C-alpha positions in Angstrom: 9.8 5.3 8.6 7.4 6.1 6.3 4.3 3.6 6.0 2.0 4.0 3.2 -1.6 3.1 4.0 -3.0 -0.2 2.2 -5.9 -1.0 1.6 -6.8 -5.3 1.3 -9.4 -6.8 -0.3 -10.5 -10.3 -0.4 -13.3 -11.7 -2.3 -14.1 -15.7 -1.9 -12.5 -17.7 -4.1 -9.7 -15.5 -4.5 -6.1 -13.8 -3.1 -5.3 -11.0 -1.2 -5.0 -7.8 -3.2 -3.2 -4.7 -1.1 -3.8 -1.0 -2.9 -1.7 1.8 -2.2 -4.4 4.9 -2.8 -0.6 7.4 -2.6 0.9 5.2 -4.9 -1.4 5.0 -8.1 -0.4 1.5 -10.1 1.2 -0.3 -7.4 -0.9 -3.3 -6.3 0.5 -6.6 -4.5 -1.7 -9.8 -4.8 -1.2 -13.5 -2.9 -2.3 -16.4 -1.2 -2.3 -15.6 2.6 -2.4 -12.2 3.9 0.8 -12.7 5.4 2.6 -13.2 1.7 0.3 -10.2 0.4 1.6 -7.9 3.5 5.4 -8.8 2.7 5.0 -8.6 -1.0 3.6 -5.2 -0.6 6.5 -4.1 1.5 8.6 -5.2 -1.7 6.8 -4.0 -4.6 6.6 -0.4 -2.6 10.4 -0.5 -2.3 11.1 -1.5 -5.9 8.4 1.5 -6.8 11.0 3.8 -4.9 14.0 2.4 -7.0 12.4 2.7 -10.3 10.3 6.1 -9.5 14.3 7.4 -8.6 13.7 8.2 -5.1 10.8 10.0 -6.2 7.8 7.7 -4.3 4.9 10.3 -3.6 4.6 11.2 -0.3 2.3 9.4 2.1 -0.5 10.8 3.8 -2.1 10.3 7.2 -5.2 8.2 7.6 -6.5 11.5 9.0 -6.1 13.2 5.6 -7.1 9.6 3.5 -10.3 10.0 5.2 -10.9 13.3 4.0 -10.8 12.3 -0.1 -13.7 11.2 -1.1 -12.4 8.8 -3.4 -10.5 7.3 -0.6 -13.9 6.9 1.5 -15.5 4.8 -1.5 -12.3 2.7 -2.2 -12.2 1.1 1.1 -15.6 0.8 1.8 -15.1 -2.8 1.9 -11.3 -3.0 2.5 -9.4 -3.6 5.7 -6.9 -0.7 6.0 -2.6 -1.0 6.9 0.1 0.5 7.0 2.9 -0.9 5.2 6.5 0.6 5.1 8.6 -0.3 1.9 11.4 -2.4 1.8 14.6 -1.3 1.2 16.0 2.2 0.8 13.0 4.4 1.8 12.7 2.4 4.9 16.2 2.8 5.8 16.0 6.3 5.0 12.9 7.8 6.2 
């Protein structure tokens, strides 16, 4: 199963926002962390379908930690691993 590293941000008085360094433009937002994590898996599954099975390969956390942009974006984030819902999760 493929897992994508996710960055989770939460500001006071706002929902949880999740983005994926290896899948630009794909985000999830929800009021609770549980809902945000479920939504994150769902949007990754939709991205896989929309990109016609060409979703970028996920990098490992070690590889991402060598990326200065990732280090900057993750400085105030919680880092998690998310498996896409649907076809990609089944195929990987």
